[in-house]
mmCIF file of the N, C-alpha and C atoms, coordinates in Angstrom:
data_MODEL
# 
_entry.id   MODEL 
# 
loop_
_atom_site.group_PDB 
_atom_site.id 
_atom_site.type_symbol 
_atom_site.label_atom_id 
_atom_site.label_alt_id 
_atom_site.label_comp_id 
_atom_site.label_asym_id 
_atom_site.label_entity_id 
_atom_site.label_seq_id 
_atom_site.pdbx_PDB_ins_code 
_atom_site.Cartn_x 
_atom_site.Cartn_y 
_atom_site.Cartn_z 
_atom_site.occupancy 
_atom_site.B_iso_or_equiv 
_atom_site.pdbx_formal_charge 
_atom_site.auth_seq_id 
_atom_site.auth_comp_id 
_atom_site.auth_asym_id 
_atom_site.auth_atom_id 
_atom_site.pdbx_PDB_model_num 
ATOM 1   N N  . MET A 1 1  ? 75.369  101.831 80.998  1.00 0.00 ? 1  MET A N  1 
ATOM 2   C CA . MET A 1 1  ? 76.238  101.897 82.148  1.00 0.00 ? 1  MET A CA 1 
ATOM 3   C C  . MET A 1 1  ? 75.849  100.786 83.117  1.00 0.00 ? 1  MET A C  1 
ATOM 4   N N  . SER A 1 2  ? 76.839  100.001 83.527  1.00 0.00 ? 2  SER A N  1 
ATOM 5   C CA . SER A 1 2  ? 76.537  98.924  84.466  1.00 0.00 ? 2  SER A CA 1 
ATOM 6   C C  . SER A 1 2  ? 76.673  99.434  85.898  1.00 0.00 ? 2  SER A C  1 
ATOM 7   N N  . VAL A 1 3  ? 75.910  98.839  86.771  1.00 0.00 ? 3  VAL A N  1 
ATOM 8   C CA . VAL A 1 3  ? 75.941  99.212  88.179  1.00 0.00 ? 3  VAL A CA 1 
ATOM 9   C C  . VAL A 1 3  ? 76.485  98.024  88.956  1.00 0.00 ? 3  VAL A C  1 
ATOM 10  N N  . LEU A 1 4  ? 77.529  98.271  89.737  1.00 0.00 ? 4  LEU A N  1 
ATOM 11  C CA . LEU A 1 4  ? 78.110  97.206  90.544  1.00 0.00 ? 4  LEU A CA 1 
ATOM 12  C C  . LEU A 1 4  ? 77.316  97.048  91.833  1.00 0.00 ? 4  LEU A C  1 
ATOM 13  N N  . PRO A 1 5  ? 77.160  95.803  92.291  1.00 0.00 ? 5  PRO A N  1 
ATOM 14  C CA . PRO A 1 5  ? 76.425  95.601  93.546  1.00 0.00 ? 5  PRO A CA 1 
ATOM 15  C C  . PRO A 1 5  ? 77.232  96.145  94.729  1.00 0.00 ? 5  PRO A C  1 
ATOM 16  N N  . ARG A 1 6  ? 76.521  96.601  95.751  1.00 0.00 ? 6  ARG A N  1 
ATOM 17  C CA . ARG A 1 6  ? 77.189  97.090  96.963  1.00 0.00 ? 6  ARG A CA 1 
ATOM 18  C C  . ARG A 1 6  ? 77.842  95.913  97.678  1.00 0.00 ? 6  ARG A C  1 
ATOM 19  N N  . ARG A 1 7  ? 78.994  96.176  98.274  1.00 0.00 ? 7  ARG A N  1 
ATOM 20  C CA . ARG A 1 7  ? 79.706  95.149  99.036  1.00 0.00 ? 7  ARG A CA 1 
ATOM 21  C C  . ARG A 1 7  ? 79.258  95.207  100.496 1.00 0.00 ? 7  ARG A C  1 
ATOM 22  N N  . SER A 1 8  ? 79.170  94.033  101.101 1.00 0.00 ? 8  SER A N  1 
ATOM 23  C CA . SER A 1 8  ? 78.827  93.997  102.524 1.00 0.00 ? 8  SER A CA 1 
ATOM 24  C C  . SER A 1 8  ? 80.010  94.509  103.335 1.00 0.00 ? 8  SER A C  1 
ATOM 25  N N  . ALA A 1 9  ? 79.756  94.827  104.590 1.00 0.00 ? 9  ALA A N  1 
ATOM 26  C CA . ALA A 1 9  ? 80.828  95.315  105.471 1.00 0.00 ? 9  ALA A CA 1 
ATOM 27  C C  . ALA A 1 9  ? 81.924  94.266  105.598 1.00 0.00 ? 9  ALA A C  1 
ATOM 28  N N  . ALA A 1 10 ? 81.545  93.001  105.648 1.00 0.00 ? 10 ALA A N  1 
ATOM 29  C CA . ALA A 1 10 ? 82.533  91.924  105.762 1.00 0.00 ? 10 ALA A CA 1 
ATOM 30  C C  . ALA A 1 10 ? 83.393  91.847  104.501 1.00 0.00 ? 10 ALA A C  1 
ATOM 31  N N  . GLU A 1 11 ? 82.769  91.996  103.339 1.00 0.00 ? 11 GLU A N  1 
ATOM 32  C CA . GLU A 1 11 ? 83.523  91.978  102.080 1.00 0.00 ? 11 GLU A CA 1 
ATOM 33  C C  . GLU A 1 11 ? 84.459  93.175  101.988 1.00 0.00 ? 11 GLU A C  1 
ATOM 34  N N  . GLN A 1 12 ? 83.974  94.331  102.425 1.00 0.00 ? 12 GLN A N  1 
ATOM 35  C CA . GLN A 1 12 ? 84.807  95.529  102.406 1.00 0.00 ? 12 GLN A CA 1 
ATOM 36  C C  . GLN A 1 12 ? 86.011  95.367  103.332 1.00 0.00 ? 12 GLN A C  1 
ATOM 37  N N  . ALA A 1 13 ? 85.793  94.805  104.516 1.00 0.00 ? 13 ALA A N  1 
ATOM 38  C CA . ALA A 1 13 ? 86.887  94.583  105.466 1.00 0.00 ? 13 ALA A CA 1 
ATOM 39  C C  . ALA A 1 13 ? 87.898  93.592  104.899 1.00 0.00 ? 13 ALA A C  1 
ATOM 40  N N  . LYS A 1 14 ? 87.393  92.554  104.259 1.00 0.00 ? 14 LYS A N  1 
ATOM 41  C CA . LYS A 1 14 ? 88.271  91.556  103.642 1.00 0.00 ? 14 LYS A CA 1 
ATOM 42  C C  . LYS A 1 14 ? 89.109  92.197  102.533 1.00 0.00 ? 14 LYS A C  1 
ATOM 43  N N  . ASN A 1 15 ? 88.481  93.025  101.709 1.00 0.00 ? 15 ASN A N  1 
ATOM 44  C CA . ASN A 1 15 ? 89.202  93.709  100.631 1.00 0.00 ? 15 ASN A CA 1 
ATOM 45  C C  . ASN A 1 15 ? 90.251  94.668  101.183 1.00 0.00 ? 15 ASN A C  1 
ATOM 46  N N  . MET A 1 16 ? 89.925  95.375  102.268 1.00 0.00 ? 16 MET A N  1 
ATOM 47  C CA . MET A 1 16 ? 90.885  96.294  102.890 1.00 0.00 ? 16 MET A CA 1 
ATOM 48  C C  . MET A 1 16 ? 92.089  95.525  103.431 1.00 0.00 ? 16 MET A C  1 
ATOM 49  N N  . ALA A 1 17 ? 91.836  94.396  104.084 1.00 0.00 ? 17 ALA A N  1 
ATOM 50  C CA . ALA A 1 17 ? 92.926  93.588  104.631 1.00 0.00 ? 17 ALA A CA 1 
ATOM 51  C C  . ALA A 1 17 ? 93.812  93.063  103.511 1.00 0.00 ? 17 ALA A C  1 
ATOM 52  N N  . LEU A 1 18 ? 93.207  92.642  102.424 1.00 0.00 ? 18 LEU A N  1 
ATOM 53  C CA . LEU A 1 18 ? 93.966  92.157  101.274 1.00 0.00 ? 18 LEU A CA 1 
ATOM 54  C C  . LEU A 1 18 ? 94.798  93.278  100.666 1.00 0.00 ? 18 LEU A C  1 
ATOM 55  N N  . ALA A 1 19 ? 94.218  94.452  100.521 1.00 0.00 ? 19 ALA A N  1 
ATOM 56  C CA . ALA A 1 19 ? 94.944  95.597  99.966  1.00 0.00 ? 19 ALA A CA 1 
ATOM 57  C C  . ALA A 1 19 ? 96.134  95.962  100.842 1.00 0.00 ? 19 ALA A C  1 
ATOM 58  N N  . GLU A 1 20 ? 95.954  95.929  102.162 1.00 0.00 ? 20 GLU A N  1 
ATOM 59  C CA . GLU A 1 20 ? 97.054  96.235  103.079 1.00 0.00 ? 20 GLU A CA 1 
ATOM 60  C C  . GLU A 1 20 ? 98.157  95.188  102.981 1.00 0.00 ? 20 GLU A C  1 
ATOM 61  N N  . ALA A 1 21 ? 97.785  93.917  102.888 1.00 0.00 ? 21 ALA A N  1 
ATOM 62  C CA . ALA A 1 21 ? 98.776  92.844  102.767 1.00 0.00 ? 21 ALA A CA 1 
ATOM 63  C C  . ALA A 1 21 ? 99.556  92.975  101.463 1.00 0.00 ? 21 ALA A C  1 
ATOM 64  N N  . LEU A 1 22 ? 98.868  93.305  100.389 1.00 0.00 ? 22 LEU A N  1 
ATOM 65  C CA . LEU A 1 22 ? 99.546  93.495  99.105  1.00 0.00 ? 22 LEU A CA 1 
ATOM 66  C C  . LEU A 1 22 ? 100.498 94.685  99.154  1.00 0.00 ? 22 LEU A C  1 
ATOM 67  N N  . ALA A 1 23 ? 100.069 95.763  99.772  1.00 0.00 ? 23 ALA A N  1 
ATOM 68  C CA . ALA A 1 23 ? 100.922 96.951  99.886  1.00 0.00 ? 23 ALA A CA 1 
ATOM 69  C C  . ALA A 1 23 ? 102.188 96.628  100.669 1.00 0.00 ? 23 ALA A C  1 
ATOM 70  N N  . ARG A 1 24 ? 102.056 95.871  101.765 1.00 0.00 ? 24 ARG A N  1 
ATOM 71  C CA . ARG A 1 24 ? 103.237 95.472  102.546 1.00 0.00 ? 24 ARG A CA 1 
ATOM 72  C C  . ARG A 1 24 ? 104.160 94.590  101.723 1.00 0.00 ? 24 ARG A C  1 
ATOM 73  N N  . ALA A 1 25 ? 103.598 93.645  100.985 1.00 0.00 ? 25 ALA A N  1 
ATOM 74  C CA . ALA A 1 25 ? 104.410 92.740  100.168 1.00 0.00 ? 25 ALA A CA 1 
ATOM 75  C C  . ALA A 1 25 ? 105.176 93.508  99.101  1.00 0.00 ? 25 ALA A C  1 
ATOM 76  N N  . VAL A 1 26 ? 104.534 94.484  98.492  1.00 0.00 ? 26 VAL A N  1 
ATOM 77  C CA . VAL A 1 26 ? 105.196 95.296  97.465  1.00 0.00 ? 26 VAL A CA 1 
ATOM 78  C C  . VAL A 1 26 ? 106.348 96.082  98.080  1.00 0.00 ? 26 VAL A C  1 
ATOM 79  N N  . GLU A 1 27 ? 106.133 96.641  99.263  1.00 0.00 ? 27 GLU A N  1 
ATOM 80  C CA . GLU A 1 27 ? 107.185 97.414  99.929  1.00 0.00 ? 27 GLU A CA 1 
ATOM 81  C C  . GLU A 1 27 ? 108.375 96.546  100.310 1.00 0.00 ? 27 GLU A C  1 
ATOM 82  N N  . GLU A 1 28 ? 108.136 95.278  100.639 1.00 0.00 ? 28 GLU A N  1 
ATOM 83  C CA . GLU A 1 28 ? 109.189 94.386  101.114 1.00 0.00 ? 28 GLU A CA 1 
ATOM 84  C C  . GLU A 1 28 ? 109.877 93.615  99.991  1.00 0.00 ? 28 GLU A C  1 
ATOM 85  N N  . THR A 1 29 ? 109.353 93.680  98.788  1.00 0.00 ? 29 THR A N  1 
ATOM 86  C CA . THR A 1 29 ? 109.902 92.921  97.669  1.00 0.00 ? 29 THR A CA 1 
ATOM 87  C C  . THR A 1 29 ? 110.969 93.740  96.956  1.00 0.00 ? 29 THR A C  1 
ATOM 88  N N  . HIS A 1 30 ? 112.114 93.130  96.748  1.00 0.00 ? 30 HIS A N  1 
ATOM 89  C CA . HIS A 1 30 ? 113.214 93.778  96.039  1.00 0.00 ? 30 HIS A CA 1 
ATOM 90  C C  . HIS A 1 30 ? 113.304 93.149  94.648  1.00 0.00 ? 30 HIS A C  1 
ATOM 91  N N  . LEU A 1 31 ? 112.622 93.768  93.706  1.00 0.00 ? 31 LEU A N  1 
ATOM 92  C CA . LEU A 1 31 ? 112.519 93.225  92.358  1.00 0.00 ? 31 LEU A CA 1 
ATOM 93  C C  . LEU A 1 31 ? 113.886 93.053  91.712  1.00 0.00 ? 31 LEU A C  1 
ATOM 94  N N  . GLY A 1 32 ? 114.798 93.990  91.944  1.00 0.00 ? 32 GLY A N  1 
ATOM 95  C CA . GLY A 1 32 ? 116.143 93.880  91.380  1.00 0.00 ? 32 GLY A CA 1 
ATOM 96  C C  . GLY A 1 32 ? 116.838 92.608  91.815  1.00 0.00 ? 32 GLY A C  1 
ATOM 97  N N  . ASP A 1 33 ? 116.689 92.235  93.087  1.00 0.00 ? 33 ASP A N  1 
ATOM 98  C CA . ASP A 1 33 ? 117.297 91.001  93.588  1.00 0.00 ? 33 ASP A CA 1 
ATOM 99  C C  . ASP A 1 33 ? 116.676 89.775  92.924  1.00 0.00 ? 33 ASP A C  1 
ATOM 100 N N  . ILE A 1 34 ? 115.375 89.804  92.765  1.00 0.00 ? 34 ILE A N  1 
ATOM 101 C CA . ILE A 1 34 ? 114.683 88.679  92.124  1.00 0.00 ? 34 ILE A CA 1 
ATOM 102 C C  . ILE A 1 34 ? 115.146 88.529  90.679  1.00 0.00 ? 34 ILE A C  1 
ATOM 103 N N  . LEU A 1 35 ? 115.234 89.645  89.952  1.00 0.00 ? 35 LEU A N  1 
ATOM 104 C CA . LEU A 1 35 ? 115.665 89.597  88.558  1.00 0.00 ? 35 LEU A CA 1 
ATOM 105 C C  . LEU A 1 35 ? 117.125 89.177  88.447  1.00 0.00 ? 35 LEU A C  1 
ATOM 106 N N  . ALA A 1 36 ? 117.969 89.625  89.372  1.00 0.00 ? 36 ALA A N  1 
ATOM 107 C CA . ALA A 1 36 ? 119.386 89.262  89.335  1.00 0.00 ? 36 ALA A CA 1 
ATOM 108 C C  . ALA A 1 36 ? 119.572 87.755  89.475  1.00 0.00 ? 36 ALA A C  1 
ATOM 109 N N  . THR A 1 37 ? 118.766 87.105  90.303  1.00 0.00 ? 37 THR A N  1 
ATOM 110 C CA . THR A 1 37 ? 118.887 85.655  90.447  1.00 0.00 ? 37 THR A CA 1 
ATOM 111 C C  . THR A 1 37 ? 118.503 84.933  89.162  1.00 0.00 ? 37 THR A C  1 
ATOM 112 N N  . SER A 1 38 ? 117.775 85.622  88.294  1.00 0.00 ? 38 SER A N  1 
ATOM 113 C CA . SER A 1 38 ? 117.409 85.060  86.989  1.00 0.00 ? 38 SER A CA 1 
ATOM 114 C C  . SER A 1 38 ? 118.383 85.490  85.897  1.00 0.00 ? 38 SER A C  1 
ATOM 115 N N  . GLY A 1 39 ? 119.456 86.200  86.284  1.00 0.00 ? 39 GLY A N  1 
ATOM 116 C CA . GLY A 1 39 ? 120.458 86.621  85.314  1.00 0.00 ? 39 GLY A CA 1 
ATOM 117 C C  . GLY A 1 39 ? 120.098 87.872  84.544  1.00 0.00 ? 39 GLY A C  1 
ATOM 118 N N  . ILE A 1 40 ? 119.184 88.662  85.060  1.00 0.00 ? 40 ILE A N  1 
ATOM 119 C CA . ILE A 1 40 ? 118.717 89.850  84.348  1.00 0.00 ? 40 ILE A CA 1 
ATOM 120 C C  . ILE A 1 40 ? 119.383 91.101  84.913  1.00 0.00 ? 40 ILE A C  1 
ATOM 121 N N  . THR A 1 41 ? 119.927 91.928  84.027  1.00 0.00 ? 41 THR A N  1 
ATOM 122 C CA . THR A 1 41 ? 120.512 93.210  84.403  1.00 0.00 ? 41 THR A CA 1 
ATOM 123 C C  . THR A 1 41 ? 119.399 94.241  84.516  1.00 0.00 ? 41 THR A C  1 
ATOM 124 N N  . THR A 1 42 ? 119.476 95.070  85.546  1.00 0.00 ? 42 THR A N  1 
ATOM 125 C CA . THR A 1 42 ? 118.461 96.104  85.748  1.00 0.00 ? 42 THR A CA 1 
ATOM 126 C C  . THR A 1 42 ? 119.109 97.486  85.772  1.00 0.00 ? 42 THR A C  1 
ATOM 127 N N  . VAL A 1 43 ? 118.296 98.503  85.605  1.00 0.00 ? 43 VAL A N  1 
ATOM 128 C CA . VAL A 1 43 ? 118.739 99.894  85.672  1.00 0.00 ? 43 VAL A CA 1 
ATOM 129 C C  . VAL A 1 43 ? 117.792 100.627 86.616  1.00 0.00 ? 43 VAL A C  1 
ATOM 130 N N  . ALA A 1 44 ? 118.380 101.448 87.491  1.00 0.00 ? 44 ALA A N  1 
ATOM 131 C CA . ALA A 1 44 ? 117.572 102.214 88.442  1.00 0.00 ? 44 ALA A CA 1 
ATOM 132 C C  . ALA A 1 44 ? 118.294 103.500 88.797  1.00 0.00 ? 44 ALA A C  1 
ATOM 133 N N  . LEU A 1 45 ? 117.570 104.398 89.431  1.00 0.00 ? 45 LEU A N  1 
ATOM 134 C CA . LEU A 1 45 ? 118.174 105.629 89.925  1.00 0.00 ? 45 LEU A CA 1 
ATOM 135 C C  . LEU A 1 45 ? 118.711 105.386 91.328  1.00 0.00 ? 45 LEU A C  1 
ATOM 136 N N  . ASP A 1 46 ? 119.937 105.865 91.585  1.00 0.00 ? 46 ASP A N  1 
ATOM 137 C CA . ASP A 1 46 ? 120.484 105.744 92.931  1.00 0.00 ? 46 ASP A CA 1 
ATOM 138 C C  . ASP A 1 46 ? 120.030 106.922 93.787  1.00 0.00 ? 46 ASP A C  1 
ATOM 139 N N  . GLU A 1 47 ? 120.503 106.975 95.024  1.00 0.00 ? 47 GLU A N  1 
ATOM 140 C CA . GLU A 1 47 ? 120.053 108.017 95.951  1.00 0.00 ? 47 GLU A CA 1 
ATOM 141 C C  . GLU A 1 47 ? 120.461 109.421 95.519  1.00 0.00 ? 47 GLU A C  1 
ATOM 142 N N  . ASP A 1 48 ? 121.430 109.518 94.593  1.00 0.00 ? 48 ASP A N  1 
ATOM 143 C CA . ASP A 1 48 ? 121.863 110.821 94.070  1.00 0.00 ? 48 ASP A CA 1 
ATOM 144 C C  . ASP A 1 48 ? 121.186 111.181 92.750  1.00 0.00 ? 48 ASP A C  1 
ATOM 145 N N  . GLY A 1 49 ? 120.251 110.333 92.300  1.00 0.00 ? 49 GLY A N  1 
ATOM 146 C CA . GLY A 1 49 ? 119.525 110.602 91.067  1.00 0.00 ? 49 GLY A CA 1 
ATOM 147 C C  . GLY A 1 49 ? 120.250 110.174 89.806  1.00 0.00 ? 49 GLY A C  1 
ATOM 148 N N  . ARG A 1 50 ? 121.356 109.438 89.970  1.00 0.00 ? 50 ARG A N  1 
ATOM 149 C CA . ARG A 1 50 ? 122.103 108.954 88.796  1.00 0.00 ? 50 ARG A CA 1 
ATOM 150 C C  . ARG A 1 50 ? 121.524 107.624 88.327  1.00 0.00 ? 50 ARG A C  1 
ATOM 151 N N  . MET A 1 51 ? 121.558 107.404 87.010  1.00 0.00 ? 51 MET A N  1 
ATOM 152 C CA . MET A 1 51 ? 121.100 106.147 86.451  1.00 0.00 ? 51 MET A CA 1 
ATOM 153 C C  . MET A 1 51 ? 122.228 105.122 86.589  1.00 0.00 ? 51 MET A C  1 
ATOM 154 N N  . VAL A 1 52 ? 121.922 103.986 87.212  1.00 0.00 ? 52 VAL A N  1 
ATOM 155 C CA . VAL A 1 52 ? 122.933 102.972 87.492  1.00 0.00 ? 52 VAL A CA 1 
ATOM 156 C C  . VAL A 1 52 ? 122.477 101.628 86.935  1.00 0.00 ? 52 VAL A C  1 
ATOM 157 N N  . GLU A 1 53 ? 123.402 100.940 86.278  1.00 0.00 ? 53 GLU A N  1 
ATOM 158 C CA . GLU A 1 53 ? 123.149 99.588  85.779  1.00 0.00 ? 53 GLU A CA 1 
ATOM 159 C C  . GLU A 1 53 ? 123.611 98.602  86.851  1.00 0.00 ? 53 GLU A C  1 
ATOM 160 N N  . TYR A 1 54 ? 122.743 97.686  87.234  1.00 0.00 ? 54 TYR A N  1 
ATOM 161 C CA . TYR A 1 54 ? 123.046 96.656  88.224  1.00 0.00 ? 54 TYR A CA 1 
ATOM 162 C C  . TYR A 1 54 ? 123.069 95.308  87.512  1.00 0.00 ? 54 TYR A C  1 
ATOM 163 N N  . ARG A 1 55 ? 124.240 94.672  87.492  1.00 0.00 ? 55 ARG A N  1 
ATOM 164 C CA . ARG A 1 55 ? 124.372 93.392  86.817  1.00 0.00 ? 55 ARG A CA 1 
ATOM 165 C C  . ARG A 1 55 ? 124.215 92.238  87.808  1.00 0.00 ? 55 ARG A C  1 
ATOM 166 N N  . PRO A 1 56 ? 123.814 91.077  87.323  1.00 0.00 ? 56 PRO A N  1 
ATOM 167 C CA . PRO A 1 56 ? 123.577 89.929  88.200  1.00 0.00 ? 56 PRO A CA 1 
ATOM 168 C C  . PRO A 1 56 ? 124.808 89.505  89.009  1.00 0.00 ? 56 PRO A C  1 
ATOM 169 N N  . ASP A 1 57 ? 126.016 89.818  88.514  1.00 0.00 ? 57 ASP A N  1 
ATOM 170 C CA . ASP A 1 57 ? 127.223 89.428  89.257  1.00 0.00 ? 57 ASP A CA 1 
ATOM 171 C C  . ASP A 1 57 ? 127.526 90.386  90.406  1.00 0.00 ? 57 ASP A C  1 
ATOM 172 N N  . GLY A 1 58 ? 126.689 91.402  90.593  1.00 0.00 ? 58 GLY A N  1 
ATOM 173 C CA . GLY A 1 58 ? 126.853 92.346  91.689  1.00 0.00 ? 58 GLY A CA 1 
ATOM 174 C C  . GLY A 1 58 ? 127.596 93.613  91.326  1.00 0.00 ? 58 GLY A C  1 
ATOM 175 N N  . THR A 1 59 ? 128.134 93.690  90.117  1.00 0.00 ? 59 THR A N  1 
ATOM 176 C CA . THR A 1 59 ? 128.837 94.897  89.697  1.00 0.00 ? 59 THR A CA 1 
ATOM 177 C C  . THR A 1 59 ? 127.839 95.943  89.220  1.00 0.00 ? 59 THR A C  1 
ATOM 178 N N  . THR A 1 60 ? 128.260 97.205  89.300  1.00 0.00 ? 60 THR A N  1 
ATOM 179 C CA . THR A 1 60 ? 127.399 98.308  88.885  1.00 0.00 ? 60 THR A CA 1 
ATOM 180 C C  . THR A 1 60 ? 128.180 99.281  88.022  1.00 0.00 ? 60 THR A C  1 
ATOM 181 N N  . THR A 1 61 ? 127.462 100.015 87.191  1.00 0.00 ? 61 THR A N  1 
ATOM 182 C CA . THR A 1 61 ? 128.048 101.066 86.369  1.00 0.00 ? 61 THR A CA 1 
ATOM 183 C C  . THR A 1 61 ? 127.107 102.257 86.371  1.00 0.00 ? 61 THR A C  1 
ATOM 184 N N  . VAL A 1 62 ? 127.651 103.439 86.681  1.00 0.00 ? 62 VAL A N  1 
ATOM 185 C CA . VAL A 1 62 ? 126.857 104.662 86.602  1.00 0.00 ? 62 VAL A CA 1 
ATOM 186 C C  . VAL A 1 62 ? 126.732 105.028 85.132  1.00 0.00 ? 62 VAL A C  1 
ATOM 187 N N  . LEU A 1 63 ? 125.514 105.199 84.651  1.00 0.00 ? 63 LEU A N  1 
ATOM 188 C CA . LEU A 1 63 ? 125.271 105.473 83.236  1.00 0.00 ? 63 LEU A CA 1 
ATOM 189 C C  . LEU A 1 63 ? 125.132 106.954 82.941  1.00 0.00 ? 63 LEU A C  1 
ATOM 190 N N  . SER A 1 64 ? 124.797 107.747 83.928  1.00 0.00 ? 64 SER A N  1 
ATOM 191 C CA . SER A 1 64 ? 124.668 109.186 83.682  1.00 0.00 ? 64 SER A CA 1 
ATOM 192 C C  . SER A 1 64 ? 125.104 109.974 84.891  1.00 0.00 ? 64 SER A C  1 
# 
């Protein structure tokens, strides 16, 4: 079993700040929009729990 070295308070603070920045970036990123600009069709659940296909041209189809 390997033992990891303890992190200094400064390293821990830096890691916490990085984790918070990553969490914010993930919340603000709209993956469907990014994929659509690449011509990729995506599928997701809408607010009513239905499966919806989102095509790059902006059209949608409810699948279930």
